[in-house]
N, C-alpha and C positions, 0 to 999 in steps of 0.2 A: 307521815309525809316526808318527802326527801329533804334533807338538809342541804341547802345551797350556799356556797361560798362565792361571793362575787360582788358586783355593783349593779344597781339598777341603771337602766339606760337614762333615766331622768337625771341621776346623779352625774353620769358621764357627760351628758349634754350641758349640764350646768357648769361643768369644769372646762368645757371646750372653748377654745378661742377661735371663732370663725373669721375674725378680722385679720389676724396676723399669721395664724397657723391652723387652718382648718383641717379636720380629719380627712384622710384620703377618700377618694371615691370608692376604692375597694373596701374600706372599712364600712362605709354605708351599705354597699351592695351585699357584703357578707352578712351583715345583721338582717337586712331585708330578706335575703335568700333563706336564712335559717328560720325566720318567722313564717315565711311563705311555706316552708317545708312542714312546719307544725300545722298551719291552717289547711294545707292539702290533706293531711291525715284526718283532722277533725271534721272537715267538710265532707270527707268521703263517708263518714257515718252520720251525716246530717246534723252536726253540732255547729252552732254559730257562736263565736266568742262574744261579740257585741261591744267590746271595750278595749280594742288594741290602742295602746298609748305607751309612752316611755316609762311610766310608773309601773306598768304591768309587764315589763320585759327586763330580764336580768341577764347579764353576761357573766358567766361563771369562770373560775380559774380554768385555763385551757382554751378559752374562747368560745365555749358552747353557749348558745343563746337559749334561754328558757322563757316560755310564755306563761305568765302567772295569772291568777285570779280568774278562774272560770265561774266565779260566783253568780254572774248574771247571764251566763251562757244559756242558750235554749237548744232543745232537741226539736228540730223542725218536724212537724207532723204529729207531735205528741200532745198537742193541745195546750202548750205552754204559753202561746202568744196571748190569748185572751186574759190569762191570769196575771201576766207580768207587764203587759203593755196596754194602757188604757188611753182613751181619748184625752189629748192635751197633756199626756205624761210621756216623757221620753226616757229611754235607758241608754246610758253611754256618757262619754265626756265630750262637751260641746265642740272643742277645737278639732276633734277627730271624728265627728259624727257625720254619717252619710245623709244625703238629702232625704231618703226614705225614713231614716230614724228621726230626723227633724220633724217630719210630717206625721210620725206615729204610725206609719204604714208597716206592713209585714216586712220583717227583717230576714234577709237571706245571706248566703255566703258572700254575695257581692258587696254587702255592707262592710264585712271585714276587709275586703280588698280596698275599698275606699279609705277606710281608716289606716290601713297599711300604706296607702299612697300618701296620705297626710304625713305619716310618720317618716316615710322614706324621703319626702321633700325636706322635712326638718333635719334629718340626718345629713343630707347633702348641703343644706344652706344655713342651718341654724335657726330657721323660723318655720312655723306652721303655715299652711297656705293662706289662711284668712285671720283677720283680727276685727273685733267689733269696733265700730266707730260711733260718733255721736249721731250720725245720720242713718247708719245701716247696722242692724244687729247681726251677730255672727250667724244666726240661723238663716237670714236672708242671703248672706254670702254663699253658704253651702247650697242653697236652693237655686240661685240665679247668677252669681258672679263666676265668670270663667276662671278656671284654675290657673294660677301663674305658672310660667315656664321655669323649670329648674335652671336652665341655661341663662335665663334673664337675670338670675340672682347669682349664678356662679358659672363663669365662662368655661371651666375645664370639665363640666359635666358632659359626657358623651351624648351625641345626638340620639342614639338608640335608647339610652337611659331616660333622657328627657321625654321622648315619645311614650315610653312605658309608664312613667309617672302620670303623664297627661291622660293616658287610657285608664289608669287606675282611678283617677279623679273625675271620670266622666259622670255627668249628672244622671244619665240613663244607666241604670244598673245592668241592663241587658248587654251593654257594650263593653263592660269591664272584663278583663281577662280572668281566667280561673287561677287559683293559687299555684297549681303545678306549672302553669305557663309563666307566671311571674318568677317562680324559682328558676325555670330553664333560661329565662331571659337574663336574670341577674347572675347566674352561675359563671359565665365567662368573665365577668367583671370583678369576681371576688378575690382574685390574686393580682391581676393586672388590669389596668383600664386605660384605653387610649385617651390622651389629652389633646389639646389643640396643636401641640408640637410633636406628636408621636406617642409611643408607648410610655406609660408611667407605671413604675413598679411600686406595689405596696409592700412596705417592710414592717418590721416589728414596731417602728415608730409611727405607724399609721394611726394608732389609737390615741385619743386625747390624753394629755397629761401623763404620757409615758406609761400607760397601762399595758405594758408589754406582755404580761402573763395572761391578759384577757383580750388578746388580739383575735377578733372574730373571724379573721381570714384563715387561721390555723387549722380548723377542722376540715377544710376543704381538700385535704390530702385524700379523703375518702368522701364520696357523695353522701349527702344527708338524705336525699330523696331518690330512692331507687326501687323500682318495683321488683317483686319477687321474680317475675319473668326475666327482667334484664339481668338480675344477679345470676339466675340459672344459666342464661345464655353466656354470660361472661365466664362462668365456671366451666361450662362445657368446652369453651374455646381456649381456656387457659391450660398451660402445661401442668403436669403433675408436680406436686410439691417435693422438691429434692430434700435430702437430709440436711444439706447446708442451709437451704432456705428455711427449713423447719426450725433449725437451731436459732437462726437469726430472728424468725418470727416469735419464737418463745421469749427470746431475750428482749425484743422490742415490746412485746405485750407486758412482760414483767416490769420493764422500765416505765411504761405508761401507767401501770397500776401504782407503782412506787411514787410517781410524780402526780398522782391524783387525777388521772385522765382515763377513767374506766370506760367511757363511751367509745373512745378511740381504740382501746384495747379490744373491746367487744367486736367492733367492725373488722379489725384486723384478724381476729381469731375466727370469726364466722367465714370469712373468705378462705382462710387456711384450711378449715375443716372441709369445705367443699372441694378443695384441690387435693385433699389427702384421702380421698375415697379408695384409692388403690392400696392403702396401708392401714389396716384396722388398728394396729397398735399405736401408730402415730395419730390416727384420728381420735382414739380414746384419750391420749395425752392432751390433745388440743381441746377436746370436749371438756375434760377435767378443768383445764385452765380457763375455758370460757365460763364454766359454772362459777368458778371463783371470782371472775371479773363481774359477772352478773350479781353475785351476792354482795360484792364490795360496792356496786353501784346502787344497791337497794332494790334491784329488780328480783324480789324473792320468789315470785311465782315461776318465772322462767328459770331462775337458779335452781329451784327445787327439782323441776323436771329434768334439767340437764345433768345435775349432779346425781340424781337417782339413776338415770340411764347409764351414766359413766361408771357408777359404782357396780351396777349389775354386770357391765361389760368387764370390768377389772376382775370380778369374782369368778369369771369363767377361766381365768388364767392364773390368778394369784391366791394365796391363802388368806383367811379372814384377818390376820394380823398384819398384812402388808400395809405400809404407810399410806399408799395411794387409796387403797380400799377404805381404810379408816377415815382418811380425810374427806372422801366423798360422803361417807355415812354421816360424819359429824356435821358438815355444812348443809347437806340435804335435810337432815333432821331439824337443824336450826332454821333453815329457810321455811320448811313446812310449819314450824311453830310460829314464825313471824306472820304467816298469812292465815293463821287461825285454823290449822288442820292438825290437831293433836293426834288423830287416828293414823295419819301418815307420818307424823314426826316420831312417835314413840318407837316403832320398829327400827328406824334408822338410829336413833340415839341409844336404844338398848343394845343394838348390835355393836355400836362403837364402844360402849362401856364394857361389854362382855369380852371384847377382843383387844382392847387397848392395854398397854403394859404400864402399870403404875409403879413398878419396882424401881424404875430409873429416877423417879421423883421429878422435881422441876416443873416446867410448864405443862408437860403431858399429864402429870398427876393432878395438877390443878384443874386442867380441862375436864378430866374424868369426874372430879368431885363436883365441879360446877354443872356438868351435864346431868349428874344424878339429881341435883337440886331442880334443874329444869324438868327432868322426868317426873319428879314429884308434883310440880305445878301442872304439868300436862295431865297427869292422872286425876288430879282434882278437877281440872277443866272438863274431863271426860265423864265425871260423875262417879269416881272411885276414891272417896275421901279416906277410907280405911287403908287402901293400898298406898295412897299418897303419904299418910302419916307413918306407915311402916317404913317407907323409903327414907323419909326425913329422919326417923329414929335411927336408922342404920348409918346414915351419912353424917349425922351430927358429931359423933366422936372423931371421925376422920377430919372434919372441918376444924374442930378444936385443935387437933394435933398439928394441922397444916398452917392454920391462920391465927390460932390463939383464941381463948375463950371470950375475949371482949371484941373480937373482930366484927366488921360489918357483915361478913358472910354468915357468921353464926347468929348474929342479931336478926338478919333477914329470915333465916331458917326458923328461928323461934317465933317470929311474928307470923310466918306462914302456918306453922303448926298450931298456933293459938287460934287463928281464924278457922282452921279446919275442925278444931275441937268445939268451936262455938256452934250450938244447935241452930 
């Protein structure tokens, strides 16, 4: 699973001061838009989350929003509803639950939109739409009480945003907008939003309690929700990538990776690759960097394919010991190993070991030794224990020489060898 560094939206809302210094409208719109982008993708393949709430949303370093806990999600049309939803039993969180969920009826993508509407109102005003009272339970509010206006609770909410939230909280699920439409409506408000006295700009301080590094407006330098068709259209109309632009793109991508923003680097590089179609060498370089960004982001399936292709491209022009050729083989092999494809990983890693230069010592020599240990593990996984033991036997004295006889590396090798010898 991906390791996320950031804060849950629940924690941020608990810290926010809506009385004296409310978060900006742009902050709320940016979070809502990113969640809508996720929902648009999952709804497209008929998955319904069913529990959109602050505790299931995280804002990571760099401002990217992650939707968590698909544990009670359903695949519509797969027969999951009868097993997971029974009469008088509801699934979800009451404060964010759609009317149809409250009734135990069939849950559709529109239910997620209602929950997101509840969350968006809370982001704007600090409160969910409804609260249980002594006379009226929360369920009854969701079923029959008209949704409150965001502007009635906060005067600087734009009229169009107020209307959007009201549509999302419609009792009739058929009248709620689709996730992609919610995204499109929120997008113009993610960096600036008109207030009652004119334009209001959202800056770094838009986030509660000075969470500047987790400003959700930041990722909107590049669209989060763009169809393949629109990206192709943009690329066809864009000018060719010049050498100067390519250098700046590489520098920016590396800076984003160094500052732990791989998703933004990936978007930048994908656009650059499309614009570099006229220059095969440049395209290969950007493809190589894209593979590295994908690997860093933990997207190993895509990383393996991209790095494998880049490595084949490099080998048409450069010798096997070229640093770029070796780098692609090393990371492609490790990416294939990460996704459980030892048959694809072994040729890449063996190529790397065969052509890498250990004579210089240092980190390169260590990488080769560690790779040989990985090769032994992959051989064992492929059902070749004798070959795996032979590889470990060859590597052990080299590990002892490099790391010492009592090192963790040697200890791990000995444990692996002992397991392989056990019948």
